[in-house]
Structure formats: structure tokens, C-alpha cells
All heavy atoms as an XYZ file, in Angstrom:
788
protein
N       5.701      5.784     -4.198
C       5.748      6.583     -5.396
C       4.287      7.027     -5.788
O       3.379      6.274     -5.940
C       6.367      5.587     -6.498
C       6.583      6.333     -7.778
S       7.554      5.330     -9.048
C       7.948      3.805     -8.144
N       4.199      8.351     -5.977
C       2.913      8.835     -6.319
C       2.851      9.206     -7.775
O       3.166     10.338     -8.143
C       2.628      9.991     -5.409
C       1.282     10.592     -5.641
O       0.470      9.996     -6.217
N       0.946     11.694     -4.990
N       2.404      8.359     -8.678
C       2.407      8.610    -10.124
C       0.946      8.552    -10.563
O       0.213      7.686    -10.373
C       3.175      7.594    -10.919
C       4.620      7.552    -10.403
C       3.065      7.752    -12.395
C       5.344      8.789    -10.677
N       0.546      9.648    -11.230
C      -0.769      9.685    -11.844
C      -0.837      9.077    -13.197
O       0.136      8.872    -13.807
C      -1.303     11.206    -11.859
O      -0.453     11.824    -12.821
C      -1.224     11.875    -10.575
N      -2.072      8.902    -13.649
C      -2.257      8.305    -14.985
C      -2.112      9.472    -16.043
O      -1.885      9.167    -17.183
C      -3.596      7.682    -15.168
C      -3.780      6.470    -14.230
C      -5.068      5.808    -14.465
C      -5.182      4.585    -13.515
N      -5.875      3.476    -13.985
N      -2.238     10.683    -15.594
C      -2.160     11.835    -16.538
C      -0.716     12.291    -16.611
O      -0.066     12.448    -15.485
C      -3.046     12.872    -16.089
C      -3.197     14.023    -17.100
C      -4.409     14.918    -16.747
N      -3.971     15.770    -15.578
C      -3.335     16.953    -15.805
N      -2.990     17.432    -17.008
N      -3.050     17.718    -14.723
N      -0.173     12.509    -17.751
C       1.267     12.987    -17.837
C       1.356     14.443    -17.086
O       0.563     15.272    -17.345
C       1.690     13.146    -19.276
C       3.111     13.528    -19.376
C       3.644     13.412    -20.815
O       2.814     13.143    -21.798
N       4.913     13.710    -21.053
N       2.431     14.601    -16.376
C       2.604     15.815    -15.659
C       2.919     16.954    -16.706
O       3.353     16.695    -17.804
C       3.840     15.665    -14.817
C       4.126     14.124    -14.897
C       3.437     13.585    -15.943
N       2.714     18.165    -16.285
C       3.070     19.325    -17.166
C       4.503     19.234    -17.390
O       5.422     19.012    -16.517
C       2.736     20.685    -16.339
C       3.276     21.880    -17.116
C       1.162     20.745    -16.036
N       4.857     19.487    -18.712
C       6.254     19.420    -19.131
C       7.015     20.740    -18.743
O       6.343     21.756    -18.435
C       6.363     19.248    -20.620
O       5.972     20.378    -21.305
N       8.275     20.657    -18.728
C       9.119     21.872    -18.419
C       8.876     22.892    -19.407
O       8.648     24.109    -19.100
C      10.648     21.409    -18.434
C      11.484     22.654    -18.297
C      10.884     20.497    -17.225
N       8.790     22.491    -20.642
C       8.592     23.505    -21.771
C       7.206     24.222    -21.650
O       7.095     25.384    -21.843
N       6.169     23.406    -21.275
C       4.896     23.909    -21.123
C       4.828     24.969    -19.927
O       4.293     26.016    -19.954
C       3.856     22.866    -20.930
C       2.361     23.345    -20.824
C       1.343     22.137    -20.667
O       1.851     21.041    -20.671
O       0.226     22.574    -20.531
N       5.569     24.555    -18.883
C       5.622     25.408    -17.631
C       6.310     26.710    -17.983
O       5.771     27.829    -17.661
C       6.321     24.647    -16.541
C       6.494     25.490    -15.234
S       4.912     25.879    -14.466
C       4.398     24.238    -13.919
N       7.391     26.616    -18.639
C       8.214     27.870    -18.988
C       7.327     28.792    -19.836
O       7.148     29.880    -19.538
C       9.553     27.501    -19.669
C      10.465     26.846    -18.696
C      10.144     28.780    -20.326
C      11.769     26.321    -19.364
N       6.712     28.146    -20.813
C       5.938     29.001    -21.858
C       4.622     29.612    -21.308
O       4.414     30.720    -21.334
C       5.630     28.061    -23.134
O       6.877     27.653    -23.697
C       4.930     28.967    -24.185
N       3.851     28.677    -20.703
C       2.448     29.114    -20.317
C       2.451     29.761    -18.915
O       1.528     30.554    -18.759
C       1.608     27.809    -20.229
C       1.405     27.021    -21.536
C       0.692     27.834    -22.615
O      -0.189     28.708    -22.211
O       1.057     27.705    -23.728
N       3.335     29.512    -18.120
C       3.303     29.998    -16.699
C       4.290     31.155    -16.539
O       4.230     31.924    -15.601
C       3.446     29.027    -15.618
C       2.504     27.894    -15.620
C       1.057     28.393    -15.366
O       0.886     29.330    -14.558
O       0.114     27.770    -15.935
N       5.282     31.372    -17.446
C       6.205     32.381    -17.181
C       6.316     33.310    -18.406
O       6.136     34.522    -18.343
C       7.571     31.747    -16.906
C       7.609     31.108    -15.572
C       7.402     29.754    -15.387
C       7.740     31.837    -14.362
C       7.339     29.187    -14.154
C       7.751     31.274    -13.150
C       7.511     29.892    -12.980
N       6.640     32.822    -19.622
C       6.965     33.609    -20.787
C       5.679     34.394    -21.169
O       5.719     35.694    -21.330
C       7.446     32.763    -21.928
C       8.798     32.251    -21.769
C       9.190     31.514    -23.066
C       9.883     33.186    -21.420
N       4.609     33.767    -21.353
C       3.354     34.394    -21.795
C       2.845     35.398    -20.802
O       2.632     36.578    -21.160
C       2.279     33.373    -22.255
C       2.689     32.545    -23.482
C       0.863     34.124    -22.432
C       1.827     31.402    -23.809
N       2.646     35.040    -19.505
C       2.131     36.045    -18.556
C       3.157     37.225    -18.447
O       2.677     38.271    -18.178
C       1.997     35.302    -17.240
C       2.001     33.874    -17.644
C       2.739     33.750    -18.916
N       4.385     36.922    -18.497
C       5.408     38.020    -18.219
C       5.789     38.821    -19.601
O       6.547     39.654    -19.575
C       6.658     37.433    -17.683
C       6.477     36.872    -16.311
S       7.907     36.025    -15.666
C       8.929     37.363    -15.131
N       5.095     38.357    -20.594
C       5.288     38.914    -21.981
C       6.841     38.922    -22.337
O       7.266     39.923    -22.873
C       4.655     40.235    -22.099
C       3.131     40.335    -21.842
C       2.498     41.703    -21.974
O       3.192     42.705    -22.065
O       1.277     41.724    -21.924
N       7.429     37.820    -22.137
C       8.934     37.650    -22.498
C       8.994     36.774    -23.726
O       8.193     35.917    -23.925
C       9.604     36.914    -21.339
C       9.684     37.598    -20.037
C      10.380     36.715    -19.007
C      10.694     38.806    -20.272
N      10.039     36.936    -24.485
C      10.346     36.135    -25.612
C      11.356     35.163    -25.178
O      12.023     35.320    -24.149
C      10.853     37.061    -26.746
O      12.166     37.548    -26.370
C       9.959     38.139    -27.288
N      11.530     34.151    -26.018
C      12.621     33.126    -25.764
C      13.930     33.882    -25.705
O      14.820     33.548    -24.984
C      12.513     32.080    -26.733
C      11.365     31.089    -26.589
C      11.345     29.948    -27.550
O      12.257     29.713    -28.246
N      10.237     29.227    -27.563
N      14.136     34.767    -26.620
C      15.382     35.565    -26.638
C      15.734     36.336    -25.452
O      16.827     36.362    -24.947
N      14.623     36.992    -24.933
C      14.916     37.693    -23.621
C      15.145     36.716    -22.425
O      15.963     37.029    -21.639
C      13.557     38.460    -23.277
C      13.348     39.663    -24.239
C      11.978     40.269    -24.134
O      10.910     39.604    -23.941
N      11.873     41.610    -24.049
N      14.505     35.627    -22.436
C      14.770     34.539    -21.429
C      16.264     34.114    -21.537
O      16.993     34.032    -20.547
C      13.836     33.495    -21.401
C      14.128     32.355    -20.433
C      14.197     32.815    -19.005
C      13.084     31.209    -20.598
N      16.652     33.790    -22.768
C      18.096     33.403    -23.036
C      19.113     34.330    -22.563
O      20.063     33.950    -21.905
C      18.201     33.093    -24.578
N      18.763     35.682    -22.788
C      19.726     36.703    -22.406
C      19.745     36.758    -20.829
O      20.827     36.817    -20.280
C      19.205     38.069    -22.960
C      20.260     39.174    -22.718
C      19.766     40.445    -23.403
O      19.209     40.408    -24.501
O      20.091     41.537    -22.782
N      18.645     36.709    -20.256
C      18.579     36.763    -18.695
C      19.291     35.552    -18.125
O      19.922     35.684    -17.078
C      17.136     36.801    -18.279
N      19.202     34.377    -18.871
C      19.881     33.192    -18.260
C      21.384     33.166    -18.594
O      22.070     32.346    -17.986
C      19.131     31.997    -18.828
C      17.822     31.664    -18.303
S      17.048     30.225    -19.144
C      17.930     28.905    -18.569
N      21.742     33.784    -19.656
C      23.133     33.741    -20.166
C      23.462     32.578    -20.955
O      24.559     32.116    -21.040
N      22.386     32.145    -21.711
C      22.532     30.999    -22.619
C      22.048     31.449    -24.015
O      21.504     32.500    -24.214
C      21.683     29.814    -22.122
C      22.182     29.340    -20.754
C      20.171     30.137    -22.115
N      22.228     30.468    -25.001
C      21.727     30.834    -26.352
C      20.141     30.700    -26.444
O      19.594     29.966    -25.656
C      22.409     29.878    -27.346
O      21.891     28.495    -27.193
N      19.663     31.296    -27.484
C      18.232     31.272    -27.740
C      17.905     29.751    -28.106
O      16.909     29.301    -27.753
C      17.886     32.153    -28.871
C      16.340     32.250    -28.989
C      15.897     33.111    -30.295
N      14.476     32.982    -30.534
C      13.912     31.771    -30.924
N      14.616     30.736    -31.282
N      12.690     31.821    -31.147
N      18.734     29.078    -28.789
C      18.557     27.599    -29.125
C      18.405     26.885    -27.916
O      17.439     25.973    -27.807
C      19.809     27.163    -29.894
C      19.608     25.742    -30.240
C      20.877     25.180    -30.977
C      20.726     23.707    -31.399
N      21.863     23.196    -31.915
N      19.153     27.131    -26.781
C      18.954     26.355    -25.553
C      17.615     26.562    -24.937
O      16.955     25.585    -24.590
C      20.029     26.787    -24.498
O      21.361     26.509    -25.145
C      19.844     26.082    -23.217
N      17.168     27.754    -24.843
C      15.885     28.071    -24.388
C      14.789     27.494    -25.314
O      13.752     26.895    -24.812
C      15.682     29.635    -24.264
C      14.223     29.949    -23.939
C      16.550     30.158    -23.188
N      14.883     27.542    -26.559
C      13.886     27.001    -27.482
C      13.858     25.404    -27.278
O      12.764     24.872    -27.239
C      14.297     27.257    -28.967
C      13.337     26.583    -29.903
O      13.610     25.559    -30.449
N      12.157     27.408    -30.155
N      14.927     24.792    -27.055
C      15.027     23.434    -26.769
C      14.305     23.023    -25.468
O      13.651     22.003    -25.276
C      16.387     22.787    -26.889
C      16.980     22.777    -28.327
C      18.409     22.405    -28.301
O      19.033     22.344    -27.350
O      18.876     22.233    -29.562
N      14.486     23.839    -24.475
C      13.756     23.746    -23.178
C      12.270     23.886    -23.389
O      11.425     23.035    -22.939
C      14.225     24.690    -22.189
C      15.595     24.469    -21.616
C      16.054     25.758    -20.787
C      15.599     23.210    -20.698
N      11.899     24.916    -24.191
C      10.399     25.217    -24.327
C       9.750     24.142    -25.285
O       8.515     23.999    -25.205
C      10.318     26.562    -24.996
S      10.784     27.871    -23.904
N      10.478     23.425    -26.070
C       9.946     22.356    -26.933
C      10.235     21.090    -26.460
O       9.977     20.019    -27.136
C      10.378     22.530    -28.407
O      11.839     22.585    -28.368
C       9.935     23.900    -29.011
N      10.696     20.897    -25.228
C      10.950     19.639    -24.629
C      11.956     18.726    -25.332
O      11.873     17.577    -25.262
C       9.601     18.928    -24.280
C       8.746     19.621    -23.383
O       9.135     20.088    -22.350
N       7.535     19.866    -23.844
N      12.880     19.361    -25.968
C      13.943     18.714    -26.532
C      15.257     18.680    -25.724
O      16.234     18.141    -26.180
C      14.293     19.138    -27.955
C      13.177     18.891    -28.970
C      13.417     19.410    -30.286
N      13.730     20.907    -30.154
C      13.805     21.754    -31.134
N      13.721     21.331    -32.432
N      14.030     22.963    -30.918
N      15.206     19.328    -24.615
C      16.417     19.432    -23.773
C      15.799     19.336    -22.295
O      14.812     19.952    -21.925
C      17.037     20.820    -23.852
C      18.234     20.994    -22.968
C      18.935     22.436    -23.109
N      19.462     22.480    -24.394
C      20.777     22.526    -24.672
N      21.652     22.265    -23.617
N      21.284     22.681    -25.849
N      16.487     18.542    -21.449
C      16.121     18.345    -20.151
C      16.680     19.466    -19.273
O      17.735     19.983    -19.564
C      16.542     16.963    -19.708
N      16.064     19.671    -18.076
C      16.570     20.551    -17.182
C      17.723     19.899    -16.329
O      17.540     18.886    -15.793
C      15.518     21.066    -16.140
C      16.077     21.845    -15.042
C      14.516     21.835    -16.904
N      18.890     20.511    -16.429
C      20.103     20.029    -15.634
C      20.117     20.820    -14.381
O      19.295     21.836    -14.155
C      21.209     20.172    -16.350
O      21.503     21.630    -16.566
C      21.325     19.436    -17.712
N      20.951     20.524    -13.418
C      21.099     21.238    -12.242
C      21.540     22.720    -12.506
O      20.910     23.610    -11.880
C      22.078     20.562    -11.251
C      22.472     21.485    -10.033
C      21.707     19.194    -10.732
N      22.411     22.833    -13.478
C      22.897     24.185    -13.868
C      21.621     24.957    -14.395
O      21.468     26.165    -14.128
C      23.952     24.096    -14.921
C      25.258     23.592    -14.348
O      25.356     23.175    -13.225
O      26.181     23.519    -15.202
N      20.861     24.464    -15.298
C      19.732     24.981    -15.959
C      18.797     25.418    -14.800
O      18.140     26.495    -14.785
C      19.042     24.171    -16.981
O      20.101     23.749    -17.883
C      17.941     24.843    -17.607
N      18.511     24.443    -13.828
C      17.537     24.716    -12.839
C      17.967     25.933    -11.968
O      17.186     26.761    -11.534
C      17.356     23.457    -11.836
N      19.268     26.021    -11.645
C      19.811     27.116    -10.889
C      19.539     28.436    -11.660
O      19.202     29.479    -11.084
C      21.299     26.929    -10.650
C      21.631     25.996     -9.560
C      23.041     25.472     -9.659
C      21.346     26.451     -8.204
N      19.858     28.459    -12.991
C      19.584     29.624    -13.802
C      18.053     30.025    -13.864
O      17.686     31.213    -13.664
C      20.103     29.450    -15.225
C      21.562     29.532    -15.327
S      22.139     29.399    -17.017
C      22.474     27.573    -17.096
N      17.149     29.081    -14.040
C      15.788     29.424    -14.095
C      15.165     29.799    -12.765
O      14.372     30.808    -12.699
C      14.993     28.083    -14.527
C      15.110     27.559    -16.046
C      14.622     26.310    -16.204
C      14.393     28.628    -16.916
N      15.679     29.220    -11.719
C      15.285     29.662    -10.345
C      15.680     31.171    -10.141
O      15.019     31.922     -9.425
C      15.874     28.771     -9.282
N      16.988     31.428    -10.554
C      17.399     32.842    -10.393
C      16.571     33.799    -11.231
O      16.170     34.861    -10.744
C      18.947     32.938    -10.792
O      19.664     32.095     -9.925
C      19.289     34.359    -10.703
N      16.317     33.498    -12.477
C      15.621     34.354    -13.355
C      14.135     34.587    -12.927
O      13.655     35.630    -12.905
C      15.629     33.815    -14.740
C      14.707     34.502    -15.728
C      17.081     33.892    -15.314
N      13.472     33.529    -12.558
C      12.089     33.552    -12.204
C      11.753     33.695    -10.723
O      10.525     33.817    -10.304
C      11.344     32.294    -12.739
C      11.308     32.284    -14.271
C      11.774     31.204    -14.983
C      10.772     33.409    -14.981
C      11.675     31.257    -16.432
C      10.724     33.300    -16.379
C      11.173     32.299    -17.064
N      12.803     33.640     -9.921
C      12.608     33.871     -8.461
C      11.894     32.790     -7.698
O      11.168     32.976     -6.753
N      12.073     31.566     -8.280
C      11.493     30.383     -7.535
C      12.675     29.487     -7.124
O      13.784     29.970     -7.129
C      10.469     29.656     -8.349
C      10.859     29.290     -9.756
O      12.079     29.355     -9.960
N       9.968     28.895    -10.500
N      12.440     28.225     -6.841
C      13.510     27.321     -6.255
C      14.061     26.440     -7.264
O      13.459     26.086     -8.251
C      12.957     26.540     -5.076
O      11.966     25.639     -5.600
C      12.262     27.336     -4.042
N      15.263     26.011     -6.972
C      15.963     25.074     -7.875
C      15.113     23.703     -7.868
O      14.803     22.961     -8.882
C      17.389     24.718     -7.387
C      18.019     23.585     -8.054
C      18.189     25.963     -7.467
N      14.572     23.345     -6.623
C      13.809     22.120     -6.539
C      12.496     22.217     -7.340
O      12.062     21.086     -7.829
C      13.406     21.943     -5.027
C      14.563     21.580     -4.130
O      15.518     20.936     -4.699
O      14.440     21.784     -2.899
N      11.965     23.332     -7.579
C      10.746     23.357     -8.432
C      11.092     22.776     -9.746
O      10.273     21.980    -10.307
C      10.280     24.884     -8.552
C       9.234     25.059     -9.541
C       7.931     24.915     -9.169
C       9.480     25.548    -10.727
C       6.834     25.101    -10.061
C       8.443     25.736    -11.708
C       7.186     25.522    -11.315
N      12.147     23.285    -10.340
C      12.517     22.849    -11.665
C      13.034     21.427    -11.765
O      12.629     20.653    -12.689
C      13.603     23.839    -12.287
C      13.007     25.179    -12.394
C      13.255     26.286    -11.629
C      12.056     25.586    -13.325
N      12.517     27.396    -12.117
C      11.833     27.031    -13.157
C      11.405     24.970    -14.479
C      10.819     27.719    -13.848
C      10.496     25.686    -15.224
C      10.168     27.050    -15.002
N      13.822     21.028    -10.849
C      14.312     19.639    -10.771
C      13.170     18.685    -10.481
O      13.084     17.616    -11.114
C      15.470     19.467     -9.711
C      16.689     20.272    -10.081
C      17.695     20.102     -8.911
C      17.375     19.811    -11.333
N      12.266     18.950     -9.658
C      11.120     18.086     -9.464
C      10.231     17.994    -10.574
O       9.712     16.889    -10.937
C      10.344     18.566     -8.164
C      11.045     18.408     -6.877
O      11.996     17.416     -6.838
N      10.694     19.133     -5.910
N      10.020     19.026    -11.306
C       9.196     19.081    -12.516
C       9.859     18.203    -13.524
O       9.193     17.341    -14.170
C       9.087     20.423    -13.045
C       8.139     20.660    -14.279
C       6.755     20.303    -14.017
C       8.286     22.213    -14.652
N      11.207     18.299    -13.761
C      11.855     17.332    -14.655
C      11.776     15.914    -14.228
O      11.515     15.083    -14.973
C      13.456     17.814    -14.798
C      14.194     17.025    -15.798
C      13.766     17.202    -17.127
O      13.567     18.254    -17.576
N      13.555     16.150    -17.873
N      12.038     15.656    -13.026
C      12.011     14.301    -12.478
C      10.664     13.710    -12.576
O      10.616     12.434    -12.976
C      12.441     14.308    -10.939
C      12.621     12.870    -10.365
C      12.993     12.950     -9.001
O      12.564     13.799     -8.120
N      13.784     11.927     -8.636
N       9.643     14.356    -12.307
C       8.265     13.780    -12.412
C       8.007     13.412    -13.852
O       7.393     12.371    -14.146
C       7.154     14.869    -11.967
C       6.953     14.870    -10.465
C       5.756     15.649    -10.021
N       5.656     16.987    -10.604
C       6.164     18.073    -10.009
N       6.827     18.065     -8.868
N       5.984     19.230    -10.649
N       8.464     14.208    -14.805
C       8.205     13.883    -16.253
C       8.983     12.633    -16.659
O       8.525     11.810    -17.388
C       8.540     15.051    -17.169
C       7.343     15.980    -17.247
O       6.529     15.772    -18.051
N       7.364     17.118    -16.414
N      10.278     12.570    -16.257
C      11.136     11.453    -16.574
C      10.537     10.195    -16.001
O      10.583      9.120    -16.657
C      12.547     11.736    -16.118
C      13.236     12.738    -16.919
C      14.680     13.022    -16.391
O      15.287     12.282    -15.630
O      15.229     14.069    -16.788
N      10.166     10.249    -14.772
C       9.516      9.081    -14.063
C       8.268      8.588    -14.740
O       8.112      7.443    -15.011
C       9.230      9.449    -12.602
C       9.022      8.347    -11.666
C      10.187      7.363    -11.667
C       8.745      8.930    -10.268
N       7.408      9.558    -15.102
C       6.215      9.195    -15.957
C       6.474      8.582    -17.191
O       5.918      7.640    -17.495
C       5.331     10.479    -16.060
C       3.951     10.167    -16.541
C       2.887      9.979    -15.817
C       3.527     10.063    -17.883
N       1.749      9.720    -16.548
C       2.173      9.726    -17.936
C       4.224     10.088    -19.137
C       1.467      9.418    -19.040
C       3.494      9.882    -20.272
C       2.184      9.548    -20.217
N       7.473      9.114    -17.879
C       7.796      8.548    -19.156
C       8.394      7.154    -19.029
O       8.059      6.230    -19.847
C       8.807      9.432    -19.883
C       8.199     10.667    -20.479
C       9.289     11.553    -21.102
C       8.673     12.864    -21.514
N       9.801     13.918    -21.847
N       9.177      6.820    -17.961
C       9.671      5.545    -17.782
C       8.668      4.509    -17.485
O       8.782      3.400    -17.882
C      10.783      5.611    -16.664
N       7.677      4.994    -16.803
C       6.561      4.072    -16.358
C       5.516      3.946    -17.345
O       4.635      3.098    -17.231
C       5.993      4.476    -15.116
C       6.968      4.315    -13.845
C       6.320      5.000    -12.628
C       7.426      2.924    -13.585
N       5.462      4.797    -18.439
C       4.378      4.665    -19.382
C       4.871      4.509    -20.913
O       4.122      4.478    -21.783
C       3.580      5.989    -19.305
C       2.777      6.065    -18.025
N       3.304      6.553    -16.834
C       1.485      5.775    -17.779
C       2.333      6.479    -16.002
N       1.233      6.026    -16.474
N       6.099      4.222    -21.069
C       6.600      3.837    -22.312
C       6.865      2.345    -22.407
O       7.580      1.845    -21.536
C       8.054      4.614    -22.535
O       7.875      5.982    -22.416
C       8.592      4.322    -23.927
N       6.074      1.678    -23.175
C       6.148      0.186    -23.097
C       7.533     -0.438    -23.135
O       7.780     -1.312    -22.362
C       5.307     -0.286    -24.378
C       4.439      0.960    -24.529
C       5.189      2.148    -24.166
N       8.374     -0.035    -24.019
C       9.768     -0.625    -24.129
C      10.501     -0.397    -22.800
O      11.157     -1.208    -22.306
C      10.479      0.079    -25.334
C      11.765     -0.655    -25.607
C      12.362     -0.019    -26.938
C      13.662     -0.716    -27.270
N      14.284     -0.133    -28.532
N      10.485      0.837    -22.249
C      11.162      1.134    -21.114
C      10.530      0.418    -19.872
O      11.282     -0.202    -19.018
C      11.161      2.584    -20.731
C      11.995      3.394    -21.782
C      11.882      4.877    -21.602
N      12.614      5.297    -20.372
C      12.600      6.526    -19.902
N      11.969      7.480    -20.610
N      13.268      6.889    -18.772
N       9.199      0.269    -19.922
C       8.487     -0.365    -18.804
C       8.824     -1.834    -18.775
O       9.091     -2.437    -17.679
C       6.973     -0.153    -18.983
C       6.153     -0.578    -17.751
C       4.691     -0.206    -18.073
C       3.848     -0.616    -16.967
N       2.350     -0.269    -17.307
N       8.985     -2.520    -19.915
C       9.312     -3.902    -20.120
C      10.738     -4.098    -19.510
O      11.019     -5.087    -18.820
C       9.137     -4.412    -21.484
N      11.633     -3.138    -19.901
C      13.032     -3.380    -19.412
C      13.187     -3.163    -17.931
O      13.855     -3.956    -17.195
C      13.895     -2.290    -20.132
C      15.316     -2.451    -20.017
C      16.135     -1.515    -20.871
N      17.280     -1.010    -20.159
C      17.634      0.141    -20.047
N      16.988      1.109    -20.690
N      18.734      0.435    -19.347
N      12.373     -2.226    -17.380
C      12.438     -2.054    -15.933
C      11.783     -3.246    -15.198
O      12.313     -3.553    -14.157
C      11.673     -0.671    -15.613
C      12.469      0.448    -16.139
C      11.450     -0.548    -14.026
C      11.666      1.756    -16.226
N      10.866     -3.820    -15.856
C      10.123     -4.941    -15.194
C      11.014     -6.217    -15.013
O      10.742     -7.075    -14.177
C       8.921     -5.406    -16.005
N      12.134     -6.202    -15.755
C      13.078     -7.260    -15.698
C      13.998     -7.318    -14.355
O      14.569     -8.271    -13.983
C      14.006     -7.485    -16.875
C      13.324     -7.655    -18.097
C      14.278     -7.680    -19.312
C      13.517     -7.952    -20.572
N      14.463     -7.818    -21.769
N      13.958     -6.184    -13.662
C      14.785     -6.010    -12.490
C      14.176     -6.777    -11.384
O      13.012     -7.003    -11.170
C      14.838     -4.529    -12.140
N      15.121     -7.496    -10.655
C      14.760     -8.337     -9.461
C      15.581     -7.950     -8.339
O      16.721     -7.569     -8.515
C      15.028     -9.764     -9.806
C      14.119    -10.255    -10.985
C      12.701    -10.436    -10.634
N      11.879    -10.834    -11.759
C      11.011    -10.081    -12.298
N      10.702     -8.853    -11.911
N      10.249    -10.497    -13.369
N      14.984     -8.019     -7.053
C      15.886     -7.700     -5.896
C      16.890     -8.771     -5.687
O      16.819     -9.967     -6.120
C      14.735     -7.906     -4.749
C      13.412     -8.243     -5.462
C      13.688     -8.510     -6.788
N      18.025     -8.378     -5.120
C      19.094     -9.197     -4.818
C      18.786     -9.949     -3.567
O      18.423     -9.275     -2.510
C      20.402     -8.410     -4.676
C      20.748     -7.720     -5.960
C      21.593     -9.222     -4.167
C      21.940     -6.793     -5.955
N      18.979    -11.297     -3.547
C      18.570    -12.090     -2.380
C      19.609    -11.809     -1.259
O      20.818    -11.556     -1.549
C      18.636    -13.539     -2.743
N      19.156    -11.861     -0.071
C      19.976    -11.606      1.159
C      20.974    -12.726      1.336
O      20.879    -13.789      1.091
C      19.091    -11.308      2.343
């Protein structure tokens, strides 16, 4: 497992900083291109909504990249949060291997 101490770029930051701003797109335009509500795009951009497989497929189609790009970005963030949130980390630390 390759986890850094620095939190990975969030999905929202990636959408906003690497796609919307350079392409001069609004959240409304992205929502229309994806076929979803503006609220859905806003929640993605503000990290209040996670990327699902369906969302990853839509983002990959709209931006011309891969589904894996979006799913890996989401997964890296979820993994980082699990390993850097004290309550979650303590709960995970209780897991033990099953004896053979």
C-alpha cells in the first residue's frame, strides 16, 4: 500500500482546477454535458458527493479520460481518510487475522 502523508488531490479539486477552470466551463455546463443536475455537480466539486462507477463513466466520457482515473482518485482519497482519521484508524486497528 503506497500512502503518502499528504492528502491526495480531491475529486472536487481535480474537477474544478484541472477541468472546469482551464476549459472555462461552469458547473451548469458540466451538469448538462453529464446529464445530471447542477446540484450533483456542485456536490462533486465541493466533495460532498463521492464518485460512483456511474459518475466515473460520465466524467470519463465528458472529459475524454478513463473511468479508472476517476475511480482511483476517489479510492486514494477514501483510503487516505480511513488511515488518517483517528476514530476510523482505531476501529480498523482492532481487526485481526483469522488463525489457520
